[in-house]
C-alpha positions as CSV (number, residue, x, y, z in Angstrom):
1,S,0.0,0.0,0.0
2,L,2.8,2.4,0.9
3,L,4.7,1.7,-2.3
4,G,1.5,2.3,-4.3
5,I,1.2,5.8,-3.1
6,L,4.8,6.8,-3.5
7,G,5.1,10.0,-5.5
8,K,1.8,11.4,-4.1
9,T,3.2,14.7,-2.8
10,R,0.4,15.2,-0.3
11,F,1.0,11.9,1.3
12,E,4.8,12.0,1.5
13,W,4.9,14.0,4.7
14,Y,2.9,11.3,6.6
15,I,5.4,8.6,5.6
16,F,8.3,10.8,6.3
17,L,6.9,11.4,9.8
18,M,7.0,7.6,10.2
19,A,10.6,7.6,9.1
20,Q,11.6,10.1,11.7
21,T,9.8,8.4,14.6
22,A,12.7,6.2,15.4
23,E,15.0,9.2,15.7
24,S,12.6,11.2,17.9
25,R,12.7,9.2,21.1
26,K,15.0,11.6,22.9
27,R,13.0,14.7,21.9
28,P,10.2,16.2,24.0
29,K,7.1,14.1,23.1
30,M,4.3,15.7,21.2
31,N,0.9,14.0,20.5
32,L,0.0,13.1,17.0
33,L,-2.5,15.7,16.3
34,E,-0.2,18.5,17.5
35,R,2.6,17.1,15.3
36,A,0.3,17.1,12.3
37,A,-1.3,20.4,13.0
38,T,2.0,22.3,13.5
39,G,3.9,20.5,10.8
40,K,7.0,20.4,13.1
41,F,9.2,17.5,12.0
42,Q,12.6,17.1,10.5
43,R,12.9,16.9,6.7
44,R,16.0,16.3,4.6
45,T,16.6,18.8,1.9
46,R,18.8,19.1,-1.2
47,R,20.2,22.2,-2.9
48,D,22.5,22.3,-5.9
49,G,22.8,18.5,-5.8
50,L,24.5,18.5,-2.4
51,R,22.9,16.8,0.6
52,K,22.5,18.9,3.9
53,D,22.1,17.9,7.5
54,S,18.6,17.7,8.8
55,V,17.2,21.1,9.7
56,D,14.1,21.9,11.7
57,Q,11.4,23.4,9.6
58,S,8.2,24.6,11.2
59,G,5.1,26.1,9.6
60,D,1.6,25.2,8.9
61,Q,0.6,22.1,7.0
62,Q,-0.3,23.9,3.8
63,E,3.1,25.7,3.5
64,L,4.9,22.4,3.9
65,L,2.8,20.7,1.2
66,E,3.6,23.5,-1.2
67,K,7.4,23.4,-0.8
68,K,9.3,22.3,-3.8
69,S,12.1,20.5,-2.0
70,I,13.2,17.1,-3.1
71,S,11.0,14.1,-2.3
72,P,12.1,12.1,0.7
73,F,11.7,9.0,-1.6
74,S,14.4,10.0,-4.1
75,I,16.7,7.2,-5.3
76,E,19.6,9.0,-3.6
77,E,18.1,8.1,-0.2
78,P,16.8,4.5,-0.5
79,R,17.3,3.9,3.2
80,L,14.2,6.1,4.0
81,L,12.1,3.5,2.2
82,L,13.0,0.8,4.6
83,R,12.9,2.8,7.8
84,P,9.1,2.8,8.3
85,F,9.0,-1.0,8.1
86,I,11.3,-1.5,11.1
87,L,9.4,0.8,13.5
88,R,7.6,-0.5,16.4
89,P,4.1,-1.8,15.3
90,F,2.1,0.5,17.6
91,A,3.9,3.6,16.1
92,L,3.2,2.5,12.5
93,C,-0.5,1.8,13.3
94,A,-1.0,5.1,15.1
95,I,0.5,7.2,12.3
96,F,-1.5,5.3,9.6
97,M,-4.7,5.8,11.5
98,L,-3.9,9.5,11.8
99,A,-3.4,9.6,8.0
100,L,-6.8,8.1,7.4
101,Q,-8.5,10.8,9.6
102,S,-7.2,13.5,7.2
103,D,-9.7,14.6,4.6
104,Q,-6.7,15.5,2.4
105,V,-5.6,11.9,2.4
106,Q,-9.1,10.7,1.7
107,Q,-9.2,13.1,-1.3
108,I,-6.0,11.4,-2.6
109,L,-7.2,7.9,-2.0
110,F,-10.7,8.3,-3.3
111,S,-10.4,10.7,-6.2
112,S,-8.8,10.3,-9.6
113,S,-6.7,13.4,-9.2
114,S,-5.3,15.1,-6.1
115,K,-5.3,18.5,-7.8
116,P,-8.2,20.8,-8.7
117,R,-9.3,20.3,-12.2
118,H,-9.2,23.3,-14.5
119,S,-10.7,22.7,-17.9
120,S,-11.3,24.9,-20.9
121,P,-12.1,24.6,-24.5
122,Q,-8.5,25.9,-25.2
123,G,-7.0,23.4,-22.8
124,N,-9.0,20.3,-23.9
125,K,-9.2,20.4,-27.6
126,R,-10.6,16.9,-28.1
127,K,-12.0,15.9,-31.4
128,N,-15.8,16.4,-31.7
129,H,-15.9,17.9,-28.2
130,Q,-15.8,21.5,-29.3
131,R,-18.3,23.9,-30.7
132,R,-18.3,27.6,-31.2
133,H,-19.9,29.5,-28.3
134,V,-22.0,32.6,-28.8
135,P,-22.7,34.4,-25.5
136,R,-26.2,35.6,-24.9
137,N,-25.0,38.6,-22.9
138,S,-22.1,40.3,-24.4
139,G,-21.4,42.0,-21.1
140,A,-20.7,38.7,-19.3
141,R,-17.5,36.8,-20.1
142,R,-17.9,33.0,-20.2
143,N,-16.6,31.0,-17.4
144,H,-14.3,28.4,-19.0
145,T,-11.6,27.9,-16.4
146,K,-13.3,28.3,-13.0
147,G,-11.8,26.0,-10.4
148,Q,-11.6,28.0,-7.2
149,V,-14.4,28.8,-4.7
150,G,-14.2,31.7,-2.3
151,N,-10.8,33.2,-1.4
152,S,-9.0,30.0,-0.6
153,N,-11.4,27.1,-0.7
154,S,-11.4,24.9,-3.8
155,I,-14.6,23.0,-4.3
156,S,-12.9,20.3,-6.3
157,T,-10.7,19.5,-3.3
158,S,-13.4,19.9,-0.6
159,T,-14.6,16.9,1.4
160,F,-17.4,16.3,3.7
161,V,-16.9,16.3,7.5
162,N,-18.3,13.5,9.6
163,R,-19.0,15.4,12.8
164,Q,-19.2,12.1,14.8
165,R,-15.5,11.6,13.8
166,I,-14.6,15.1,14.8
167,R,-16.0,14.5,18.3
168,R,-14.1,11.2,18.6
169,I,-10.9,13.0,17.7
170,L,-11.6,15.7,20.3
171,A,-12.5,13.1,23.0
172,R,-9.4,10.9,22.2
173,E,-7.0,13.8,22.3
174,N,-8.6,15.7,25.1
175,T,-8.6,18.7,22.7
176,P,-10.5,21.8,23.7
177,W,-12.5,23.9,21.2
178,K,-9.5,26.2,20.5
179,R,-7.4,23.2,19.5
180,F,-10.3,22.1,17.2
181,Q,-10.1,25.6,15.6
182,Q,-6.4,25.0,14.9
183,L,-7.1,21.6,13.5
184,K,-9.8,22.8,11.1
185,Q,-7.5,22.8,8.2
186,I,-6.6,19.2,8.6
187,N,-10.2,18.1,8.9
188,G,-11.3,20.3,6.0
189,T,-14.0,22.1,8.1
190,V,-15.5,25.4,6.8
191,L,-16.8,27.2,9.9
192,E,-17.2,30.7,8.6
193,V,-15.8,33.1,6.0
194,H,-14.5,36.6,6.6
195,T,-15.0,39.6,4.4
196,G,-12.9,42.5,5.7
197,K,-13.7,42.9,9.4
198,V,-17.2,41.3,9.1
199,A,-17.7,37.6,10.0
200,I,-20.2,35.9,7.7
201,D,-21.9,33.0,9.5
202,V,-22.8,30.6,6.7
203,T,-24.4,28.1,9.0
204,Q,-27.6,30.2,9.5
205,N,-30.9,29.7,7.8
206,V,-31.6,33.1,6.2
207,L,-34.3,34.3,3.7
208,R,-32.0,36.2,1.3
209,I,-28.4,35.6,0.5
210,Q,-27.3,39.1,1.6
211,D,-28.8,38.4,5.1
212,F,-25.6,36.4,5.9
213,I,-23.7,39.6,6.4
214,Q,-24.1,40.4,10.1
215,E,-22.0,41.3,13.1
216,P,-20.0,38.3,14.5
217,T,-21.4,36.7,17.6
218,E,-19.5,35.6,20.7
219,T,-20.3,32.0,20.3
220,T,-19.2,30.2,17.1
221,P,-22.2,28.6,15.5
222,I,-20.6,25.3,14.8
223,E,-19.5,25.1,18.5
224,S,-23.1,25.4,19.5
225,I,-24.2,22.8,17.0
226,L,-21.6,20.3,18.2
227,A,-22.7,21.0,21.8
228,D,-26.3,20.5,20.8
229,D,-25.4,17.2,19.1
230,N,-23.7,16.0,22.3
231,D,-26.7,17.0,24.4
232,K,-29.0,15.1,22.0
233,E,-27.0,12.0,22.0
234,S,-26.9,11.8,25.8
235,S,-30.3,13.0,26.8
236,T,-32.8,12.0,24.0
237,P,-33.9,8.7,22.6
238,D,-32.9,7.5,19.1
239,D,-36.2,8.5,17.5
240,D,-38.4,11.6,17.6
241,A,-41.9,10.9,18.9
242,P,-44.7,12.1,16.6
243,P,-47.3,14.5,17.9
244,K,-50.2,12.9,19.8
245,Q,-53.3,12.2,17.8
246,Q,-56.4,10.0,18.3
247,E,-55.4,7.2,15.9
248,P,-53.0,6.6,13.0
249,L,-54.1,7.3,9.5
250,N,-54.2,5.0,6.5
251,I,-51.6,6.0,3.9
252,M,-52.3,6.2,0.2
253,L,-49.2,7.3,-1.8
254,F,-49.6,8.0,-5.6
255,Y,-46.1,8.0,-6.9
256,A,-45.7,9.0,-10.6
257,D,-42.6,9.0,-12.8
258,D,-40.7,11.7,-14.7
259,W,-43.5,14.2,-14.0
260,T,-42.4,17.9,-13.8
261,L,-44.3,20.5,-11.9
262,K,-46.0,22.0,-14.9
263,V,-47.7,18.7,-15.9
264,L,-50.5,19.4,-13.5
265,G,-53.9,20.9,-14.5
266,A,-53.9,23.2,-11.4
267,L,-50.8,24.9,-12.8
268,N,-51.1,24.4,-16.5
269,E,-54.2,25.1,-18.6
270,Y,-53.1,22.8,-21.4
271,V,-53.2,19.5,-19.4
272,S,-56.2,17.9,-17.7
273,T,-55.8,16.3,-14.2
274,P,-59.1,16.9,-12.5
275,N,-58.8,14.3,-9.7
276,I,-55.3,15.4,-8.6
277,D,-56.6,19.0,-8.8
278,A,-59.5,18.0,-6.5
279,M,-57.0,16.6,-4.0
280,A,-55.3,20.1,-4.0
281,E,-58.6,21.8,-3.4
282,R,-59.3,19.5,-0.4
283,G,-55.7,19.7,0.8
284,M,-52.5,21.7,0.1
285,L,-50.4,22.1,-3.1
286,F,-46.7,22.6,-2.5
287,T,-45.4,24.7,-5.4
288,R,-41.7,24.5,-4.4
289,N,-41.4,20.8,-3.8
290,C,-38.0,19.5,-5.1
291,V,-35.9,16.4,-5.2
292,T,-32.4,16.2,-3.9
293,T,-31.3,14.1,-6.9
294,S,-33.2,14.2,-10.1
295,V,-33.0,10.6,-11.3
296,C,-35.5,7.7,-10.8
297,W,-33.8,5.1,-8.6
298,I,-31.8,7.5,-6.4
299,S,-34.8,9.7,-5.7
300,R,-37.0,6.7,-4.9
301,N,-34.4,5.3,-2.5
302,S,-34.2,8.8,-0.9
303,L,-38.0,8.8,-0.4
304,A,-37.9,5.3,1.2
305,T,-35.0,6.1,3.5
306,G,-35.4,9.9,4.2
307,V,-31.8,10.6,3.4
308,Y,-29.5,12.0,0.7
309,A,-27.9,9.8,-2.0
310,A,-24.5,10.4,-0.4
311,V,-25.9,8.7,2.8
312,H,-27.9,5.8,1.4
313,Q,-25.2,5.3,-1.3
314,N,-27.5,3.5,-3.8
315,L,-25.9,5.3,-6.7
316,A,-26.4,2.5,-9.2
317,I,-29.7,0.7,-10.1
318,T,-28.3,-2.6,-9.0
319,S,-26.7,-1.3,-5.8
320,D,-28.0,-2.8,-2.5
321,T,-26.1,-0.7,0.0
322,M,-29.2,0.7,1.7
323,F,-30.0,-2.8,2.9
324,D,-28.1,-2.8,6.3
325,Q,-24.9,-1.5,4.8
326,S,-25.3,2.3,4.8
327,L,-28.5,2.3,6.8
328,P,-30.4,0.0,9.2
329,W,-33.1,-1.1,6.7
330,A,-35.5,-2.1,9.4
331,K,-35.6,1.5,10.5
332,T,-36.6,2.9,7.1
333,M,-40.1,3.9,6.1
334,Y,-41.6,0.8,4.6
335,P,-40.3,-1.8,7.1
336,L,-41.3,0.5,10.0
337,L,-44.9,0.7,8.7
338,K,-45.1,-3.1,8.4
339,S,-43.5,-3.7,11.8
340,N,-46.0,-1.3,13.4
341,G,-49.1,-3.2,12.3
342,Y,-49.7,-1.7,8.8
343,Y,-50.8,-3.9,5.9
344,T,-48.3,-2.7,3.3
345,G,-48.3,-2.9,-0.4
346,L,-46.3,-1.6,-3.5
347,I,-47.8,-1.7,-6.9
348,G,-45.7,-0.9,-10.0
349,K,-42.2,0.5,-10.1
350,W,-39.7,-0.3,-7.3
351,H,-36.5,0.4,-9.2
352,A,-34.2,-1.2,-6.6
353,P,-33.0,-4.7,-5.8
354,T,-35.5,-7.0,-4.1
355,P,-33.5,-9.3,-1.7
356,P,-36.1,-11.7,-0.3
357,K,-34.5,-11.5,3.2
358,Y,-35.5,-7.8,3.4
359,M,-38.6,-7.7,1.2
360,K,-40.6,-10.2,3.4
361,D,-40.3,-7.7,6.2
362,T,-41.1,-4.7,3.9
363,F,-44.3,-5.4,2.0
364,D,-47.3,-7.8,2.5
365,V,-48.1,-7.4,-1.2
366,M,-45.5,-6.4,-3.8
367,K,-46.2,-6.4,-7.6
368,N,-43.0,-4.9,-9.1
369,Y,-43.2,-4.1,-12.9
370,Y,-42.1,-1.2,-15.1
371,G,-39.9,-0.4,-18.1
372,E,-42.6,-0.8,-20.8
373,H,-45.9,0.9,-21.5
374,W,-47.5,-2.3,-22.7
375,M,-47.3,-5.7,-21.0
376,E,-48.9,-9.1,-21.5
377,R,-51.2,-10.4,-18.8
378,R,-53.5,-13.4,-19.1
379,G,-52.8,-13.6,-22.8
380,R,-53.5,-10.0,-23.9
381,Q,-51.6,-6.8,-24.0
382,R,-52.5,-4.3,-21.2
383,H,-51.2,-0.8,-20.6
384,V,-49.0,-0.4,-17.6
385,T,-51.2,2.3,-16.1
386,D,-54.3,0.1,-16.5
387,L,-52.5,-2.7,-14.6
388,N,-51.5,-0.2,-11.9
389,G,-55.2,0.6,-11.3
390,E,-56.3,-3.0,-11.4
391,D,-53.7,-4.2,-8.9
392,A,-54.3,-1.2,-6.5
393,L,-58.1,-1.8,-6.4
394,K,-57.5,-5.5,-5.8
395,F,-55.2,-4.7,-2.9
396,L,-57.8,-2.4,-1.3
397,R,-60.6,-4.9,-1.7
398,Q,-58.7,-7.9,-0.4
399,R,-56.9,-6.1,2.5
400,P,-57.6,-7.1,6.2
401,T,-60.2,-4.7,7.4
402,D,-58.9,-4.8,11.0
403,Q,-55.6,-3.3,10.0
404,K,-54.5,0.1,8.9
405,F,-53.0,0.0,5.4
406,A,-50.2,1.8,3.6
407,L,-50.3,1.4,-0.2
408,T,-47.9,2.9,-2.7
409,V,-49.0,3.0,-6.3
410,A,-45.8,3.7,-8.3
411,F,-46.9,4.5,-11.8
412,Y,-44.5,4.1,-14.7
413,A,-46.1,7.0,-16.6
414,T,-45.1,9.5,-17.7
415,H,-41.6,7.9,-18.2
416,A,-40.6,7.4,-21.8
417,V,-39.6,4.0,-23.1
418,D,-35.8,4.3,-23.1
419,G,-34.4,3.4,-26.5
420,N,-37.7,3.8,-28.4
421,Q,-36.8,6.8,-30.6
422,E,-40.0,6.9,-32.7
423,H,-42.6,6.4,-30.0
424,P,-41.1,7.1,-26.5
425,Y,-44.6,8.0,-25.0
426,Q,-47.3,5.4,-25.6
427,P,-50.8,6.2,-24.2
428,M,-53.8,4.0,-24.4
429,P,-55.9,4.1,-27.6
430,E,-58.9,5.4,-25.6
431,S,-56.9,8.6,-25.0
432,R,-56.0,9.4,-28.6
433,N,-58.6,12.1,-28.9
434,L,-57.3,14.0,-25.9
435,Y,-55.4,17.2,-26.9
436,R,-55.9,16.4,-30.6
437,N,-56.8,20.0,-31.5
438,V,-54.7,21.6,-28.8
439,T,-51.4,23.4,-29.7
440,I,-49.1,23.3,-26.7
441,P,-46.6,26.2,-26.5
442,R,-42.9,25.2,-26.6
443,P,-40.8,26.2,-23.6
444,Q,-39.3,29.7,-23.7
445,T,-35.8,28.3,-23.4
446,S,-36.1,25.6,-26.1
447,T,-34.1,27.6,-28.7
448,N,-30.7,27.0,-30.4
449,Q,-29.4,30.1,-28.6
450,H,-30.2,28.6,-25.2
451,W,-28.4,25.4,-26.2
452,D,-25.3,27.5,-27.3
453,D,-25.4,29.1,-23.9
454,M,-24.9,25.8,-22.1
455,P,-21.4,25.1,-20.6
456,W,-18.7,24.1,-23.2
457,F,-18.7,20.4,-22.2
458,F,-22.4,20.1,-23.3
459,T,-21.7,18.7,-26.8
460,E,-23.8,16.8,-29.2
461,Q,-22.7,13.6,-27.3
462,N,-24.6,14.7,-24.2
463,E,-27.3,12.1,-23.4
464,G,-29.9,14.8,-22.8
465,R,-29.1,16.3,-26.1
466,Q,-29.4,13.0,-27.9
467,R,-32.9,12.4,-26.4
468,W,-33.9,15.9,-27.3
469,K,-33.2,15.1,-30.9
470,N,-35.4,12.0,-30.8
471,R,-38.3,13.8,-29.2
472,F,-38.4,17.6,-29.5
473,D,-36.1,18.8,-32.3
474,T,-38.9,20.0,-34.6
475,D,-42.2,21.7,-33.9
476,Q,-44.2,18.8,-35.2
477,A,-42.2,16.3,-33.2
478,Y,-42.7,18.4,-30.0
479,Q,-46.4,18.5,-30.5
480,N,-46.7,14.8,-31.1
481,K,-44.5,13.8,-28.1
482,I,-45.9,16.3,-25.6
483,R,-49.5,15.5,-26.4
484,N,-48.8,11.8,-25.8
485,L,-47.0,12.7,-22.5
486,Y,-50.0,14.7,-21.4
487,R,-52.4,11.9,-22.4
488,M,-50.4,9.5,-20.2
489,A,-50.7,12.0,-17.3
490,S,-54.5,12.2,-17.8
491,E,-54.6,8.4,-17.6
492,V,-52.7,8.4,-14.3
493,D,-55.2,11.0,-13.1
494,A,-58.1,8.7,-14.0
495,V,-56.6,5.8,-11.9
496,V,-56.1,8.2,-9.0
497,G,-59.9,9.1,-9.3
498,A,-60.9,5.4,-9.3
499,I,-58.8,4.6,-6.2
500,I,-60.3,7.6,-4.3
501,D,-63.8,6.4,-5.3
502,E,-63.0,3.0,-3.8
503,L,-61.8,4.6,-0.6
504,K,-65.1,6.5,-0.4
505,D,-67.1,3.3,-1.1
506,Q,-65.3,1.5,1.8
507,G,-66.0,4.4,4.2
508,I,-62.3,5.1,4.9
509,Y,-61.8,8.2,2.8
510,D,-61.8,10.5,5.9
511,Q,-59.3,8.3,7.7
512,T,-56.7,8.2,4.9
513,M,-53.8,10.6,4.1
514,L,-53.6,11.0,0.3
515,I,-50.3,12.1,-1.2
516,F,-49.5,12.6,-4.9
517,T,-45.9,13.3,-6.0
518,T,-43.2,12.1,-8.4
519,D,-39.6,10.9,-8.3
520,N,-38.1,13.7,-10.5
521,G,-39.0,16.3,-13.0
522,N,-38.2,16.4,-16.7
523,L,-36.9,18.7,-19.4
524,H,-39.2,19.0,-22.4
525,G,-36.8,20.9,-24.6
526,E,-35.7,23.5,-22.1
527,H,-32.0,24.6,-22.8
528,G,-32.0,22.2,-25.8
529,L,-32.3,19.1,-23.6
530,A,-34.6,16.3,-22.6
531,E,-34.8,14.2,-19.4
532,K,-33.5,15.1,-16.0
533,W,-30.2,14.9,-13.9
534,Y,-29.4,18.6,-13.8
535,P,-30.5,21.2,-11.2
536,F,-32.6,23.3,-13.6
537,E,-36.1,24.2,-12.3
538,E,-37.9,21.8,-14.7
539,S,-35.8,18.9,-13.6
540,I,-35.9,19.3,-9.8
541,R,-39.3,20.8,-9.1
542,V,-42.1,18.2,-9.0
543,P,-45.7,18.2,-7.9
544,L,-46.7,17.5,-4.3
545,V,-50.3,17.4,-3.1
546,I,-51.2,16.3,0.4
547,Q,-54.8,15.8,1.5
548,D,-54.6,15.2,5.3
549,P,-57.8,14.6,7.4
550,R,-56.0,16.5,10.2
551,M,-55.5,19.7,8.1
552,P,-57.2,22.8,9.6
553,E,-59.9,24.4,7.6
554,S,-57.8,27.5,7.2
555,H,-55.2,25.6,5.2
556,I,-57.5,23.5,3.0
557,G,-57.3,24.6,-0.7
558,T,-54.2,26.7,-0.2
559,R,-50.7,26.7,-1.8
560,N,-47.4,26.6,0.1
561,D,-44.3,28.2,-1.3
562,D,-41.7,26.7,1.1
563,F,-38.9,24.3,0.0
564,T,-40.2,20.8,0.6
565,L,-38.1,17.8,-0.4
566,N,-38.5,14.2,-1.4
567,I,-36.6,13.2,1.8
568,D,-39.4,14.9,3.8
569,L,-42.0,12.3,2.8
570,A,-40.8,9.5,5.0
571,P,-40.9,11.5,8.2
572,T,-44.3,13.0,7.1
573,I,-45.8,9.5,6.5
574,L,-44.3,8.0,9.7
575,S,-45.7,11.0,11.7
576,A,-49.2,10.4,10.3
577,A,-48.9,6.7,11.3
578,N,-47.9,7.6,14.9
579,I,-44.5,6.0,14.4
580,P,-41.4,7.7,15.9
581,I,-39.2,9.2,13.2
582,P,-35.7,7.7,13.2
583,R,-33.1,10.3,14.0
584,F,-30.9,9.4,11.0
585,M,-33.6,10.7,8.6
586,Q,-32.5,14.0,7.2
587,G,-36.0,15.2,6.1
588,R,-38.7,17.0,8.1
589,D,-42.3,16.3,8.9
590,I,-44.2,18.4,6.3
591,S,-47.2,18.5,8.6
592,Q,-45.3,21.1,10.6
593,L,-46.3,23.6,7.8
594,Y,-50.1,23.1,8.4
595,L,-50.7,21.5,11.7
596,P,-50.7,23.8,14.8
597,Q,-48.6,23.1,17.9
598,Q,-46.4,20.5,16.2
599,K,-43.2,19.4,17.9
600,R,-40.3,20.5,15.8
601,R,-36.9,18.9,16.0
602,Q,-35.5,21.8,13.8
603,P,-35.6,25.5,14.4
604,T,-39.0,27.0,14.1
605,D,-38.3,28.5,10.7
606,W,-38.5,26.2,7.7
607,R,-35.4,25.7,5.4
608,Q,-34.6,28.6,3.0
609,D,-32.3,26.6,0.7
610,F,-31.0,23.2,0.1
611,F,-28.0,21.3,-1.4
612,Y,-28.5,19.3,-4.6
613,E,-26.3,16.4,-5.8
614,W,-26.1,14.2,-8.9
615,T,-23.2,11.8,-9.3
616,Q,-22.9,8.0,-9.8
617,G,-19.3,8.1,-8.5
618,N,-17.7,9.3,-5.3
619,P,-20.4,11.5,-3.7
620,V,-17.7,13.7,-2.1
621,D,-15.8,14.9,-5.2
622,G,-18.3,14.0,-7.9
623,I,-15.4,12.9,-10.2
624,S,-14.0,9.5,-9.5
625,G,-16.2,6.7,-10.6
626,H,-18.6,8.9,-12.6
627,R,-19.1,8.5,-16.3
628,S,-17.7,10.9,-18.9
629,M,-18.6,14.6,-18.4
630,F,-19.5,14.6,-22.1
631,S,-22.4,12.1,-21.6
632,I,-24.2,13.0,-18.3
633,P,-21.8,15.2,-16.2
634,S,-22.1,15.2,-12.5
635,V,-23.2,18.4,-10.8
636,F,-23.7,19.9,-7.3
637,A,-25.8,22.9,-6.6
638,L,-27.1,25.3,-3.9
639,I,-30.8,26.1,-4.5
640,R,-32.4,29.2,-3.1
641,K,-35.4,31.4,-4.0
642,D,-33.2,34.4,-4.9
643,Y,-30.1,32.7,-6.4
644,K,-28.9,29.3,-7.7
645,Y,-25.3,28.2,-7.8
646,F,-24.2,25.2,-9.9
647,Y,-20.8,23.5,-9.7
648,W,-19.8,20.9,-12.3
649,P,-16.9,19.1,-10.6
650,Q,-15.5,17.2,-13.6
651,S,-14.6,20.5,-15.3
652,G,-14.4,22.9,-12.4
653,Y,-17.1,25.0,-14.0
654,E,-19.4,27.3,-12.1
655,Q,-22.7,29.0,-12.9
656,L,-24.8,31.6,-11.0
657,F,-28.4,32.5,-11.7
658,R,-30.5,35.2,-10.1
659,V,-33.8,33.2,-10.2
660,E,-35.9,35.9,-8.5
661,T,-35.6,37.9,-11.7
662,D,-34.5,35.2,-14.1
663,S,-37.0,32.3,-13.4
664,F,-36.1,30.5,-16.6
665,E,-32.3,30.5,-15.8
666,E,-31.3,32.2,-19.1
667,E,-28.5,34.4,-17.9
668,D,-25.4,33.0,-16.2
669,I,-24.0,36.0,-14.2
670,V,-21.1,34.2,-12.6
671,N,-18.6,36.6,-14.3
672,S,-20.6,39.8,-13.8
673,T,-18.5,42.6,-12.5
674,S,-21.4,44.0,-10.4
675,T,-20.5,44.4,-6.8
676,T,-23.8,43.0,-5.7
677,T,-23.4,39.9,-7.9
678,Q,-19.8,39.3,-6.8
679,Q,-20.9,39.6,-3.1
680,A,-23.8,37.1,-3.8
681,L,-21.4,34.7,-5.5
682,H,-19.0,34.8,-2.6
683,L,-21.7,34.1,-0.1
684,M,-23.3,31.4,-2.3
685,K,-20.0,29.6,-2.5
686,A,-19.5,29.7,1.2
687,R,-23.0,28.5,2.0
688,F,-22.7,25.8,-0.7
689,L,-19.5,24.4,0.9
690,F,-21.2,24.3,4.3
691,L,-24.4,22.7,3.2
692,K,-22.5,20.1,1.0
693,K,-20.5,19.0,4.0
694,W,-23.6,19.1,6.3
695,A,-25.9,17.2,4.1
696,Q,-23.4,14.6,2.9
697,A,-22.4,13.9,6.5
698,G,-26.0,12.8,7.2
699,R,-27.1,15.9,9.2
700,P,-30.8,16.9,9.3
701,V,-31.7,19.6,6.7
């Protein structure tokens, strides 16, 4: 292992420290963290080809790493290679464990490159990867070589902080808070940024980005947070008890596929969804409901577990890490419902492995099918939405009447049939007359100019661009495809209406929580793209309608503009079922937004922003293990109501949009020279770094 990392400059000083341990017995002893933090150790240097005696060099860690002195592993000094292997075993183990605690070492071990990536069209002239760029705004210079964030923090070298690990370090080393401040560089922790003489506390939940600028407080916010965490661990149970209510509710979750916010009749006059609209009139419509990752299987796993993708780690369709590897599966939403007496069922799309050992304790009835719009059953072809309705009604009619039930109907519509270029959207023949004479307007940003404004690595090889060509490249193609998509949405709505009628017939309509939502949004030609993945509004904002029998009359029929997330649904459903919410779940109980006197485990104000992630590789750096950036590039983002910040880690590319005045994300202002914009950019980067570390460490958001 040691030989394999020779030449890694950032790791050399750890091994050299091991080499010097044998010679340090007579010196005053210094604990390992002090030695690493101060950088005080002996290092052999060379100048003009002549070897010098060892000299003491002191300074901070970063200065030592940046020195250009000869490597301690040069061939002129082969004895240094052997010295670590003759040390006493306990010294070798101690130093190696210290190395693993360092986020810088983790960055080396788990990323494909230990240096920030700086990419540009000029520096990466690959065949077929270039196209001429025409800026939309001549006053804004394009950002081709962005790699640094803030004054000294590089996003591409940032790693998340596991605060449990920090507390273990502090406890083991008896290190007070001031020592932790000194060690923050080693642990990669961003506590606050400083602009001039003003401290900017990026840990606070503020309405507008400029609100971060405030006078420094006597108590460092992270110190308070860590203190609160210690108090919680010692004085509270593992789970949060739900608010008291008379009896648990039945749960009816309508879970559609690839359904962006605008494919809802209540928000779009060109589509008809009367039954879902009626749910909104009897409940609440959440107009800023978003997903933390816009892709089917990751978002569905986040709903089931209540955590970010970086926490459940199911980054591939076939991955099974959420089954007692990254999380205790028995403590996630579906097994908890079943173990607490619910009769549970899933109809339709699961989109995850189904290990029998875990599925038997998850669902009483599971009919898992998706991937095609037409399937054979009992010798004839049936539409998948029709099968969803038939199986859901059968579940309701055959369920035990002495048990509460929790049923998820996971529709495959309006997902396209992947690989079918001619007919990606296939509604039932009975729906062909719907929208026949309706001309549906194309999106405002579906022009060639908007495609030219995309980052330079969005080439014709991009998967979203390829699917756009197969679906929306001409006006006629757009009308044909979008009408069929809307027809499939209306078919889902019809099944929703049939299920609600069955609940009324059984007399349990008023004891059932109804939820309609989807796994991710979809681009219908916006920015010259199709599908999802990226943090554009059409991709991350999805419908959410909740009809809750407990909802006060004053909230019925209203719309809510707060940021709700897919990871909020598991806590919300468990709360309605009178089941304690596991403390590892990062989401919040949405009923706090409409039920009075609810116990909150978070501050009384709701979240004002959130961190977004999309990668199939290392969730920390977004680079190693992910596919080519010319296919479906990985991306992280900070989403707010006033600004949005995108970071594309594979190219080191940044974007900034002022969405309060640019709701269609047409103008990238990251290179604007405006003082207000530059200040907002600085604050957005700092807040982004904090929330990224916070969310990926599994903290509640």
